HTML snippet that shows the backbone in 3Dmol.js (N, CA, C, O; Angstrom):
<script src="https://3Dmol.org/build/3Dmol-min.js"></script>
<div id="view" style="width:600px;height:400px;position:relative"></div>
<script>
const pdb = `
ATOM      1  N   MET A   1       2.312  16.779   3.906  1.00  0.00           N
ATOM      2  CA  MET A   1       2.731  18.026   2.837  1.00  0.00           C
ATOM      3  C   MET A   1       1.759  18.644   1.779  1.00  0.00           C
ATOM      4  O   MET A   1       0.992  17.941   1.120  1.00  0.00           O
ATOM      5  N   LYS A   2       1.816  19.586   1.694  1.00  0.00           N
ATOM      6  CA  LYS A   2       1.492  19.973   0.621  1.00  0.00           C
ATOM      7  C   LYS A   2       1.441  20.246  -0.639  1.00  0.00           C
ATOM      8  O   LYS A   2       1.805  21.422  -0.628  1.00  0.00           O
ATOM      9  N   THR A   3       1.161  19.871  -2.169  1.00  0.00           N
ATOM     10  CA  THR A   3       1.906  20.495  -3.613  1.00  0.00           C
ATOM     11  C   THR A   3       0.710  21.084  -4.736  1.00  0.00           C
ATOM     12  O   THR A   3      -0.436  21.532  -4.700  1.00  0.00           O
ATOM     13  N   ALA A   4       1.321  20.904  -5.311  1.00  0.00           N
ATOM     14  CA  ALA A   4       0.706  21.506  -6.541  1.00  0.00           C
ATOM     15  C   ALA A   4       1.010  20.554  -7.422  1.00  0.00           C
ATOM     16  O   ALA A   4       2.192  20.210  -7.409  1.00  0.00           O
ATOM     17  N   VAL A   5       0.003  19.792  -8.514  1.00  0.00           N
ATOM     18  CA  VAL A   5      -0.016  19.345  -9.456  1.00  0.00           C
ATOM     19  C   VAL A   5      -1.030  19.960 -10.930  1.00  0.00           C
ATOM     20  O   VAL A   5      -1.933  20.768 -10.714  1.00  0.00           O
ATOM     21  N   SER A   6      -0.792  19.559 -12.101  1.00  0.00           N
ATOM     22  CA  SER A   6      -1.154  19.933 -13.011  1.00  0.00           C
ATOM     23  C   SER A   6      -2.292  18.795 -13.776  1.00  0.00           C
ATOM     24  O   SER A   6      -1.647  17.816 -14.151  1.00  0.00           O
ATOM     25  N   LEU A   7      -2.890  18.739 -13.909  1.00  0.00           N
ATOM     26  CA  LEU A   7      -3.495  17.667 -14.087  1.00  0.00           C
ATOM     27  C   LEU A   7      -4.927  17.671 -15.616  1.00  0.00           C
ATOM     28  O   LEU A   7      -5.644  18.670 -15.558  1.00  0.00           O
ATOM     29  N   PRO A   8      -5.109  17.137 -16.252  1.00  0.00           N
ATOM     30  CA  PRO A   8      -6.259  17.187 -17.289  1.00  0.00           C
ATOM     31  C   PRO A   8      -7.050  17.859 -16.482  1.00  0.00           C
ATOM     32  O   PRO A   8      -7.218  17.827 -15.263  1.00  0.00           O
ATOM     33  N   ASN A   9      -7.576  18.556 -17.456  1.00  0.00           N
ATOM     34  CA  ASN A   9      -9.405  18.346 -17.270  1.00  0.00           C
ATOM     35  C   ASN A   9     -10.217  17.673 -17.346  1.00  0.00           C
ATOM     36  O   ASN A   9     -11.425  17.734 -17.114  1.00  0.00           O
ATOM     37  N   GLU A  10      -9.382  16.771 -17.787  1.00  0.00           N
ATOM     38  CA  GLU A  10     -10.759  15.471 -18.135  1.00  0.00           C
ATOM     39  C   GLU A  10     -10.444  14.745 -16.853  1.00  0.00           C
ATOM     40  O   GLU A  10     -11.312  14.593 -15.993  1.00  0.00           O
ATOM     41  N   LEU A  11      -8.881  14.172 -16.675  1.00  0.00           N
ATOM     42  CA  LEU A  11      -8.838  13.419 -15.489  1.00  0.00           C
ATOM     43  C   LEU A  11      -8.936  14.641 -14.357  1.00  0.00           C
ATOM     44  O   LEU A  11      -9.097  14.036 -13.296  1.00  0.00           O
ATOM     45  N   TYR A  12      -8.921  15.680 -14.152  1.00  0.00           N
ATOM     46  CA  TYR A  12      -9.293  15.826 -12.722  1.00  0.00           C
ATOM     47  C   TYR A  12     -11.179  16.040 -13.027  1.00  0.00           C
ATOM     48  O   TYR A  12     -11.760  15.415 -12.139  1.00  0.00           O
ATOM     49  N   GLU A  13     -11.961  16.561 -13.770  1.00  0.00           N
ATOM     50  CA  GLU A  13     -13.563  16.473 -13.969  1.00  0.00           C
ATOM     51  C   GLU A  13     -13.695  13.962 -13.076  1.00  0.00           C
ATOM     52  O   GLU A  13     -14.454  13.216 -12.456  1.00  0.00           O
ATOM     53  N   ARG A  14     -12.588  13.976 -13.626  1.00  0.00           N
ATOM     54  CA  ARG A  14     -12.816  12.172 -12.834  1.00  0.00           C
ATOM     55  C   ARG A  14     -12.642  12.116 -11.810  1.00  0.00           C
ATOM     56  O   ARG A  14     -13.473  11.576 -11.080  1.00  0.00           O
ATOM     57  N   ALA A  15     -11.124  12.818 -11.164  1.00  0.00           N
ATOM     58  CA  ALA A  15     -11.139  12.254  -9.902  1.00  0.00           C
ATOM     59  C   ALA A  15     -12.134  13.232  -8.844  1.00  0.00           C
ATOM     60  O   ALA A  15     -11.823  12.910  -7.698  1.00  0.00           O
ATOM     61  N   GLU A  16     -13.133  14.226  -8.818  1.00  0.00           N
ATOM     62  CA  GLU A  16     -13.798  14.487  -7.907  1.00  0.00           C
ATOM     63  C   GLU A  16     -14.816  14.289  -8.107  1.00  0.00           C
ATOM     64  O   GLU A  16     -15.555  14.271  -7.123  1.00  0.00           O
ATOM     65  N   GLN A  17     -15.391  14.049  -9.391  1.00  0.00           N
ATOM     66  CA  GLN A  17     -16.249  12.751  -9.387  1.00  0.00           C
ATOM     67  C   GLN A  17     -15.587  10.807  -8.174  1.00  0.00           C
ATOM     68  O   GLN A  17     -16.244  10.061  -7.447  1.00  0.00           O
ATOM     69  N   ALA A  18     -15.079  10.802  -8.316  1.00  0.00           N
ATOM     70  CA  ALA A  18     -14.763   9.277  -7.582  1.00  0.00           C
ATOM     71  C   ALA A  18     -14.146  10.009  -6.140  1.00  0.00           C
ATOM     72  O   ALA A  18     -14.430   9.387  -5.117  1.00  0.00           O
ATOM     73  N   ALA A  19     -13.569  10.901  -6.011  1.00  0.00           N
ATOM     74  CA  ALA A  19     -13.986  11.832  -4.330  1.00  0.00           C
ATOM     75  C   ALA A  19     -15.466  11.651  -3.635  1.00  0.00           C
ATOM     76  O   ALA A  19     -15.667  11.039  -2.586  1.00  0.00           O
ATOM     77  N   ALA A  20     -16.538  12.365  -4.501  1.00  0.00           N
ATOM     78  CA  ALA A  20     -17.576  12.335  -4.789  1.00  0.00           C
ATOM     79  C   ALA A  20     -18.478  10.961  -4.031  1.00  0.00           C
ATOM     80  O   ALA A  20     -18.960  10.905  -2.899  1.00  0.00           O
ATOM     81  N   GLN A  21     -18.481   9.846  -5.217  1.00  0.00           N
ATOM     82  CA  GLN A  21     -18.974   8.511  -4.465  1.00  0.00           C
ATOM     83  C   GLN A  21     -18.675   7.755  -3.380  1.00  0.00           C
ATOM     84  O   GLN A  21     -19.482   7.177  -2.652  1.00  0.00           O
ATOM     85  N   LEU A  22     -16.519   7.791  -3.217  1.00  0.00           N
ATOM     86  CA  LEU A  22     -16.163   7.921  -2.196  1.00  0.00           C
ATOM     87  C   LEU A  22     -16.757   8.454  -0.948  1.00  0.00           C
ATOM     88  O   LEU A  22     -16.869   8.122   0.232  1.00  0.00           O
ATOM     89  N   GLY A  23     -17.101   9.464  -1.762  1.00  0.00           N
ATOM     90  CA  GLY A  23     -17.311  10.370   0.166  1.00  0.00           C
ATOM     91  C   GLY A  23     -15.405  10.897   0.535  1.00  0.00           C
ATOM     92  O   GLY A  23     -15.426  11.489   1.614  1.00  0.00           O
ATOM     93  N   VAL A  24     -14.672  10.866   0.257  1.00  0.00           N
ATOM     94  CA  VAL A  24     -13.637  11.297   0.382  1.00  0.00           C
ATOM     95  C   VAL A  24     -12.996  12.677   0.136  1.00  0.00           C
ATOM     96  O   VAL A  24     -13.991  13.056  -0.481  1.00  0.00           O
ATOM     97  N   ASN A  25     -12.212  13.717   0.091  1.00  0.00           N
ATOM     98  CA  ASN A  25     -11.887  14.829  -0.043  1.00  0.00           C
ATOM     99  C   ASN A  25     -10.987  14.077  -0.833  1.00  0.00           C
ATOM    100  O   ASN A  25     -10.667  12.892  -0.921  1.00  0.00           O
ATOM    101  N   ARG A  26     -10.519  15.704  -1.669  1.00  0.00           N
ATOM    102  CA  ARG A  26      -9.990  15.524  -2.880  1.00  0.00           C
ATOM    103  C   ARG A  26      -8.079  15.224  -2.712  1.00  0.00           C
ATOM    104  O   ARG A  26      -7.328  14.938  -3.645  1.00  0.00           O
ATOM    105  N   SER A  27      -7.653  15.420  -1.114  1.00  0.00           N
ATOM    106  CA  SER A  27      -6.177  14.940  -1.330  1.00  0.00           C
ATOM    107  C   SER A  27      -6.263  13.618  -0.812  1.00  0.00           C
ATOM    108  O   SER A  27      -5.262  12.934  -1.025  1.00  0.00           O
ATOM    109  N   GLN A  28      -7.557  12.865   0.056  1.00  0.00           N
ATOM    110  CA  GLN A  28      -7.722  11.866  -0.200  1.00  0.00           C
ATOM    111  C   GLN A  28      -8.130  10.235  -0.865  1.00  0.00           C
ATOM    112  O   GLN A  28      -8.311   9.069  -0.514  1.00  0.00           O
ATOM    113  N   LEU A  29      -8.116  11.232  -2.207  1.00  0.00           N
ATOM    114  CA  LEU A  29      -8.162  10.606  -3.498  1.00  0.00           C
ATOM    115  C   LEU A  29      -7.002  10.722  -3.733  1.00  0.00           C
ATOM    116  O   LEU A  29      -6.613   9.842  -4.501  1.00  0.00           O
ATOM    117  N   TYR A  30      -6.297  11.365  -3.447  1.00  0.00           N
ATOM    118  CA  TYR A  30      -4.659  10.972  -4.521  1.00  0.00           C
ATOM    119  C   TYR A  30      -4.328  10.913  -3.975  1.00  0.00           C
ATOM    120  O   TYR A  30      -3.232  11.021  -4.527  1.00  0.00           O
ATOM    121  N   ALA A  31      -3.828  10.666  -1.929  1.00  0.00           N
ATOM    122  CA  ALA A  31      -3.538  10.127  -0.887  1.00  0.00           C
ATOM    123  C   ALA A  31      -3.839   8.680  -1.562  1.00  0.00           C
ATOM    124  O   ALA A  31      -2.904   8.010  -1.122  1.00  0.00           O
ATOM    125  N   ARG A  32      -4.326   8.143  -2.075  1.00  0.00           N
ATOM    126  CA  ARG A  32      -4.843   5.921  -2.338  1.00  0.00           C
ATOM    127  C   ARG A  32      -4.381   6.450  -3.665  1.00  0.00           C
ATOM    128  O   ARG A  32      -3.372   5.816  -3.973  1.00  0.00           O
ATOM    129  N   ALA A  33      -4.489   6.768  -3.994  1.00  0.00           N
ATOM    130  CA  ALA A  33      -4.122   6.842  -5.470  1.00  0.00           C
ATOM    131  C   ALA A  33      -2.816   7.032  -6.079  1.00  0.00           C
ATOM    132  O   ALA A  33      -2.573   6.858  -7.273  1.00  0.00           O
ATOM    133  N   LEU A  34      -1.832   7.470  -5.014  1.00  0.00           N
ATOM    134  CA  LEU A  34      -0.627   7.556  -4.551  1.00  0.00           C
ATOM    135  C   LEU A  34      -0.294   6.254  -4.671  1.00  0.00           C
ATOM    136  O   LEU A  34       0.149   5.554  -5.581  1.00  0.00           O
ATOM    137  N   THR A  35      -0.667   6.057  -3.327  1.00  0.00           N
ATOM    138  CA  THR A  35       0.142   4.741  -2.603  1.00  0.00           C
ATOM    139  C   THR A  35      -0.456   3.164  -3.484  1.00  0.00           C
ATOM    140  O   THR A  35      -0.081   2.047  -3.128  1.00  0.00           O
ATOM    141  N   LYS A  36      -1.301   3.376  -4.503  1.00  0.00           N
ATOM    142  CA  LYS A  36      -1.860   1.924  -4.745  1.00  0.00           C
ATOM    143  C   LYS A  36      -1.094   2.390  -6.213  1.00  0.00           C
ATOM    144  O   LYS A  36      -1.314   1.484  -7.017  1.00  0.00           O
ATOM    145  N   TYR A  37      -0.387   3.327  -6.766  1.00  0.00           N
ATOM    146  CA  TYR A  37       0.334   3.303  -7.673  1.00  0.00           C
ATOM    147  C   TYR A  37       1.446   2.893  -7.207  1.00  0.00           C
ATOM    148  O   TYR A  37       1.414   1.685  -7.441  1.00  0.00           O
ATOM    149  N   LEU A  38       2.441   3.130  -6.680  1.00  0.00           N
ATOM    150  CA  LEU A  38       3.096   2.366  -6.080  1.00  0.00           C
ATOM    151  C   LEU A  38       3.273   1.757  -5.390  1.00  0.00           C
ATOM    152  O   LEU A  38       4.469   1.773  -5.099  1.00  0.00           O
ATOM    153  N   GLN A  39       2.343   0.653  -4.461  1.00  0.00           N
ATOM    154  CA  GLN A  39       2.948  -0.420  -4.840  1.00  0.00           C
ATOM    155  C   GLN A  39       2.664  -1.404  -5.604  1.00  0.00           C
ATOM    156  O   GLN A  39       3.017  -2.561  -5.378  1.00  0.00           O
ATOM    157  N   ASP A  40       1.827  -0.934  -6.832  1.00  0.00           N
ATOM    158  CA  ASP A  40       1.272  -1.575  -8.176  1.00  0.00           C
ATOM    159  C   ASP A  40       2.822  -1.559  -8.553  1.00  0.00           C
ATOM    160  O   ASP A  40       3.379  -2.639  -8.354  1.00  0.00           O
ATOM    161  N   VAL A  41       3.670  -0.478  -9.090  1.00  0.00           N
ATOM    162  CA  VAL A  41       5.002  -0.400  -9.479  1.00  0.00           C
ATOM    163  C   VAL A  41       5.703  -1.024  -9.234  1.00  0.00           C
ATOM    164  O   VAL A  41       6.213  -1.582 -10.206  1.00  0.00           O
ATOM    165  N   GLY A  42       6.212  -1.377  -7.981  1.00  0.00           N
ATOM    166  CA  GLY A  42       6.958  -2.352  -6.769  1.00  0.00           C
ATOM    167  C   GLY A  42       8.277  -1.442  -6.780  1.00  0.00           C
ATOM    168  O   GLY A  42       8.497  -0.397  -7.393  1.00  0.00           O
ATOM    169  N   PRO A  43       9.030  -2.132  -5.960  1.00  0.00           N
ATOM    170  CA  PRO A  43      11.041  -1.722  -5.990  1.00  0.00           C
ATOM    171  C   PRO A  43      11.322  -1.118  -7.938  1.00  0.00           C
ATOM    172  O   PRO A  43      10.999  -1.348  -9.104  1.00  0.00           O
ATOM    173  N   ASP A  44      12.108  -0.287  -7.094  1.00  0.00           N
ATOM    174  CA  ASP A  44      13.107  -0.025  -8.968  1.00  0.00           C
ATOM    175  C   ASP A  44      13.689  -1.007  -9.558  1.00  0.00           C
ATOM    176  O   ASP A  44      14.480  -0.485 -10.343  1.00  0.00           O
ATOM    177  N   PRO A  45      13.729  -1.630  -9.602  1.00  0.00           N
ATOM    178  CA  PRO A  45      14.095  -2.934 -10.337  1.00  0.00           C
ATOM    179  C   PRO A  45      16.517  -2.687 -11.180  1.00  0.00           C
ATOM    180  O   PRO A  45      17.001  -3.679 -11.725  1.00  0.00           O
ATOM    181  N   VAL A  46      17.122  -1.795 -11.090  1.00  0.00           N
ATOM    182  CA  VAL A  46      17.809  -0.932 -10.516  1.00  0.00           C
ATOM    183  C   VAL A  46      19.087  -0.811  -8.673  1.00  0.00           C
ATOM    184  O   VAL A  46      20.126  -0.984  -8.036  1.00  0.00           O
ATOM    185  N   THR A  47      17.776  -0.392  -8.841  1.00  0.00           N
ATOM    186  CA  THR A  47      18.248  -0.859  -7.291  1.00  0.00           C
ATOM    187  C   THR A  47      18.293  -1.896  -6.689  1.00  0.00           C
ATOM    188  O   THR A  47      19.123  -1.907  -5.779  1.00  0.00           O
ATOM    189  N   ASP A  48      17.580  -3.013  -6.870  1.00  0.00           N
ATOM    190  CA  ASP A  48      17.232  -4.054  -6.715  1.00  0.00           C
ATOM    191  C   ASP A  48      18.059  -4.792  -7.034  1.00  0.00           C
ATOM    192  O   ASP A  48      18.275  -5.725  -6.260  1.00  0.00           O
ATOM    193  N   ARG A  49      19.161  -4.665  -8.743  1.00  0.00           N
ATOM    194  CA  ARG A  49      19.835  -5.526  -9.508  1.00  0.00           C
ATOM    195  C   ARG A  49      21.212  -5.271  -8.215  1.00  0.00           C
ATOM    196  O   ARG A  49      21.624  -6.099  -7.402  1.00  0.00           O
ATOM    197  N   LEU A  50      21.540  -4.238  -8.366  1.00  0.00           N
ATOM    198  CA  LEU A  50      22.880  -2.862  -7.624  1.00  0.00           C
ATOM    199  C   LEU A  50      22.136  -4.370  -6.010  1.00  0.00           C
ATOM    200  O   LEU A  50      22.019  -5.589  -5.887  1.00  0.00           O
ATOM    201  N   ASN A  51      21.996  -3.695  -5.581  1.00  0.00           N
ATOM    202  CA  ASN A  51      21.836  -4.701  -4.690  1.00  0.00           C
ATOM    203  C   ASN A  51      21.731  -6.363  -4.264  1.00  0.00           C
ATOM    204  O   ASN A  51      21.905  -6.923  -3.181  1.00  0.00           O
ATOM    205  N   GLU A  52      21.359  -6.895  -5.642  1.00  0.00           N
ATOM    206  CA  GLU A  52      22.029  -8.367  -5.243  1.00  0.00           C
ATOM    207  C   GLU A  52      23.486  -8.384  -5.750  1.00  0.00           C
ATOM    208  O   GLU A  52      24.467  -8.922  -5.234  1.00  0.00           O
ATOM    209  N   HIS A  53      23.401  -7.759  -6.737  1.00  0.00           N
ATOM    210  CA  HIS A  53      25.323  -7.702  -7.590  1.00  0.00           C
ATOM    211  C   HIS A  53      26.433  -7.080  -6.456  1.00  0.00           C
ATOM    212  O   HIS A  53      27.664  -7.061  -6.467  1.00  0.00           O
ATOM    213  N   ALA A  54      25.095  -6.410  -5.140  1.00  0.00           N
ATOM    214  CA  ALA A  54      26.678  -6.151  -3.863  1.00  0.00           C
ATOM    215  C   ALA A  54      26.469  -7.458  -3.032  1.00  0.00           C
ATOM    216  O   ALA A  54      27.510  -7.805  -2.475  1.00  0.00           O
ATOM    217  N   ASP A  55      25.236  -8.399  -2.767  1.00  0.00           N
ATOM    218  CA  ASP A  55      25.342  -9.236  -2.133  1.00  0.00           C
ATOM    219  C   ASP A  55      26.070 -10.192  -2.745  1.00  0.00           C
ATOM    220  O   ASP A  55      26.451 -10.977  -1.876  1.00  0.00           O
ATOM    221  N   GLU A  56      26.649 -10.681  -4.367  1.00  0.00           N
ATOM    222  CA  GLU A  56      27.044 -11.672  -4.669  1.00  0.00           C
ATOM    223  C   GLU A  56      28.278 -11.001  -4.369  1.00  0.00           C
ATOM    224  O   GLU A  56      28.602 -11.465  -3.276  1.00  0.00           O
ATOM    225  N   HIS A  57      29.196 -10.123  -4.745  1.00  0.00           N
ATOM    226  CA  HIS A  57      30.232  -9.908  -3.999  1.00  0.00           C
ATOM    227  C   HIS A  57      30.666  -9.445  -2.326  1.00  0.00           C
ATOM    228  O   HIS A  57      31.795  -9.102  -1.978  1.00  0.00           O
ATOM    229  N   ALA A  58      29.431  -9.545  -1.419  1.00  0.00           N
ATOM    230  CA  ALA A  58      30.068  -9.547  -0.283  1.00  0.00           C
ATOM    231  C   ALA A  58      30.470 -10.863   0.019  1.00  0.00           C
ATOM    232  O   ALA A  58      30.841 -11.107   1.167  1.00  0.00           O
ATOM    233  N   LYS A  59      30.444 -12.100  -1.180  1.00  0.00           N
ATOM    234  CA  LYS A  59      30.899 -13.085  -1.186  1.00  0.00           C
ATOM    235  C   LYS A  59      31.883 -13.195  -0.936  1.00  0.00           C
ATOM    236  O   LYS A  59      32.257 -13.450   0.208  1.00  0.00           O
ATOM    237  N   ASP A  60      32.839 -12.997  -2.185  1.00  0.00           N
ATOM    238  CA  ASP A  60      33.486 -12.892  -2.829  1.00  0.00           C
ATOM    239  C   ASP A  60      34.716 -12.593  -1.460  1.00  0.00           C
ATOM    240  O   ASP A  60      34.595 -11.694  -0.628  1.00  0.00           O
ATOM    241  N   THR A  61      35.944 -13.664  -1.521  1.00  0.00           N
ATOM    242  CA  THR A  61      36.868 -13.535  -0.319  1.00  0.00           C
ATOM    243  C   THR A  61      38.301 -12.876  -1.074  1.00  0.00           C
ATOM    244  O   THR A  61      39.415 -12.863  -0.552  1.00  0.00           O
ATOM    245  N   THR A  62      38.101 -12.573  -1.847  1.00  0.00           N
ATOM    246  CA  THR A  62      39.786 -12.868  -3.120  1.00  0.00           C
ATOM    247  C   THR A  62      39.486 -11.108  -3.145  1.00  0.00           C
ATOM    248  O   THR A  62      39.403 -10.554  -4.241  1.00  0.00           O
ATOM    249  N   THR A  63      39.361 -10.449  -2.094  1.00  0.00           N
ATOM    250  CA  THR A  63      39.617  -8.754  -2.369  1.00  0.00           C
ATOM    251  C   THR A  63      38.529  -8.102  -1.082  1.00  0.00           C
ATOM    252  O   THR A  63      37.541  -7.369  -1.108  1.00  0.00           O
ATOM    253  N   PRO A  64      39.575  -9.053   0.401  1.00  0.00           N
ATOM    254  CA  PRO A  64      38.385  -8.748   1.287  1.00  0.00           C
ATOM    255  C   PRO A  64      38.635  -7.171   1.755  1.00  0.00           C
ATOM    256  O   PRO A  64      39.755  -6.676   1.884  1.00  0.00           O
ATOM    257  N   GLY A  65      37.546  -6.568   1.953  1.00  0.00           N
ATOM    258  CA  GLY A  65      37.013  -5.451   2.642  1.00  0.00           C
ATOM    259  C   GLY A  65      36.406  -4.947   1.083  1.00  0.00           C
ATOM    260  O   GLY A  65      35.417  -4.266   0.814  1.00  0.00           O
ATOM    261  N   SER A  66      36.726  -5.146   0.807  1.00  0.00           N
ATOM    262  CA  SER A  66      36.301  -3.642  -0.597  1.00  0.00           C
ATOM    263  C   SER A  66      34.347  -4.313  -0.796  1.00  0.00           C
ATOM    264  O   SER A  66      33.286  -3.703  -0.929  1.00  0.00           O
ATOM    265  N   SER A  67      34.578  -5.309  -0.745  1.00  0.00           N
ATOM    266  CA  SER A  67      32.787  -5.456  -1.278  1.00  0.00           C
ATOM    267  C   SER A  67      32.368  -5.083   0.390  1.00  0.00           C
ATOM    268  O   SER A  67      31.896  -3.947   0.391  1.00  0.00           O
ATOM    269  N   ALA A  68      32.383  -5.499   1.392  1.00  0.00           N
ATOM    270  CA  ALA A  68      32.501  -4.107   2.756  1.00  0.00           C
ATOM    271  C   ALA A  68      31.791  -3.034   2.558  1.00  0.00           C
ATOM    272  O   ALA A  68      30.768  -2.367   2.719  1.00  0.00           O
ATOM    273  N   ALA A  69      33.096  -3.235   2.022  1.00  0.00           N
ATOM    274  CA  ALA A  69      33.002  -0.844   1.755  1.00  0.00           C
ATOM    275  C   ALA A  69      32.078  -0.700   0.711  1.00  0.00           C
ATOM    276  O   ALA A  69      31.192  -0.010   1.214  1.00  0.00           O
ATOM    277  N   ALA A  70      31.745  -0.961  -0.516  1.00  0.00           N
ATOM    278  CA  ALA A  70      30.251  -0.353  -1.547  1.00  0.00           C
ATOM    279  C   ALA A  70      29.668  -1.122  -0.442  1.00  0.00           C
ATOM    280  O   ALA A  70      29.467  -0.293   0.445  1.00  0.00           O
ATOM    281  N   ARG A  71      29.320  -2.198  -0.067  1.00  0.00           N
ATOM    282  CA  ARG A  71      28.545  -2.243   0.511  1.00  0.00           C
ATOM    283  C   ARG A  71      27.521  -1.351   1.764  1.00  0.00           C
ATOM    284  O   ARG A  71      26.297  -1.268   1.860  1.00  0.00           O
ATOM    285  N   PHE A  72      28.973  -0.589   2.878  1.00  0.00           N
ATOM    286  CA  PHE A  72      28.329   0.544   2.952  1.00  0.00           C
ATOM    287  C   PHE A  72      28.587   1.886   2.965  1.00  0.00           C
ATOM    288  O   PHE A  72      28.908   2.674   3.855  1.00  0.00           O
ATOM    289  N   LEU A  73      28.357   1.993   1.665  1.00  0.00           N
ATOM    290  CA  LEU A  73      28.479   3.050   0.871  1.00  0.00           C
ATOM    291  C   LEU A  73      27.014   3.024   0.070  1.00  0.00           C
ATOM    292  O   LEU A  73      26.679   4.079  -0.468  1.00  0.00           O
ATOM    293  N   ILE A  74      26.422   2.256   0.000  1.00  0.00           N
ATOM    294  CA  ILE A  74      25.081   1.756  -0.593  1.00  0.00           C
ATOM    295  C   ILE A  74      23.555   1.704   0.477  1.00  0.00           C
ATOM    296  O   ILE A  74      22.431   2.154   0.255  1.00  0.00           O
ATOM    297  N   ASP A  75      24.112   0.955   1.675  1.00  0.00           N
ATOM    298  CA  ASP A  75      23.108   0.840   2.983  1.00  0.00           C
ATOM    299  C   ASP A  75      22.985   2.784   3.907  1.00  0.00           C
ATOM    300  O   ASP A  75      22.022   3.430   4.320  1.00  0.00           O
ATOM    301  N   SER A  76      24.483   3.064   3.865  1.00  0.00           N
ATOM    302  CA  SER A  76      24.470   5.143   4.922  1.00  0.00           C
ATOM    303  C   SER A  76      23.786   5.685   3.120  1.00  0.00           C
ATOM    304  O   SER A  76      23.496   6.874   3.249  1.00  0.00           O
ATOM    305  N   GLY A  77      23.491   5.257   1.725  1.00  0.00           N
ATOM    306  CA  GLY A  77      23.120   6.343   1.612  1.00  0.00           C
ATOM    307  C   GLY A  77      24.116   7.416   0.931  1.00  0.00           C
ATOM    308  O   GLY A  77      23.917   8.474   0.334  1.00  0.00           O
ATOM    309  N   GLY A  78      25.093   6.802   1.222  1.00  0.00           N
ATOM    310  CA  GLY A  78      26.320   7.861   0.166  1.00  0.00           C
ATOM    311  C   GLY A  78      26.531   7.742  -0.956  1.00  0.00           C
ATOM    312  O   GLY A  78      26.912   8.598  -1.754  1.00  0.00           O
ATOM    313  N   TRP A  79      26.313   6.723  -1.108  1.00  0.00           N
ATOM    314  CA  TRP A  79      25.998   6.476  -3.147  1.00  0.00           C
ATOM    315  C   TRP A  79      24.345   6.602  -3.433  1.00  0.00           C
ATOM    316  O   TRP A  79      23.482   5.755  -3.200  1.00  0.00           O
ATOM    317  N   THR A  80      24.172   8.120  -4.094  1.00  0.00           N
ATOM    318  CA  THR A  80      23.549   8.232  -4.884  1.00  0.00           C
ATOM    319  C   THR A  80      23.274   8.669  -6.113  1.00  0.00           C
ATOM    320  O   THR A  80      24.265   9.385  -6.258  1.00  0.00           O
ATOM    321  N   TRP A  81      22.679   8.778  -7.101  1.00  0.00           N
ATOM    322  CA  TRP A  81      22.575   9.134  -8.195  1.00  0.00           C
ATOM    323  C   TRP A  81      22.277  10.490  -8.656  1.00  0.00           C
ATOM    324  O   TRP A  81      22.195  10.729  -9.861  1.00  0.00           O
TER     325      TRP A  81
END
`;
const viewer = $3Dmol.createViewer("view");
viewer.addModel(pdb, "pdb");
viewer.setStyle({}, {cartoon: {color: "spectrum"}});
viewer.zoomTo();
viewer.render();
</script>
C-alpha cells in the first residue's frame, strides 16, 4: 500500500540516516518502525475491557439470549464506533 505522510524535517533526516546505516530503504524502515510501535502500544484497552465485560455477562443466565446476541454483534464486527 502506498501512502504519503508529512514529517518534520529533522525527523526525516534522522530516518534517512538510520535507513542508510541499517542498509534498508525508507519504506522498509518506516514499516519496521510502525510494526515495533504497534507491538509496544499493544491492544486497545477499551476493546479489551468491552470484551471482558461481554465475557462476564455471557455467563449471566438471568437474561438468556441477550448476552449471546451482544457477543455476536461484537465478534461479527457489527458493533463499530
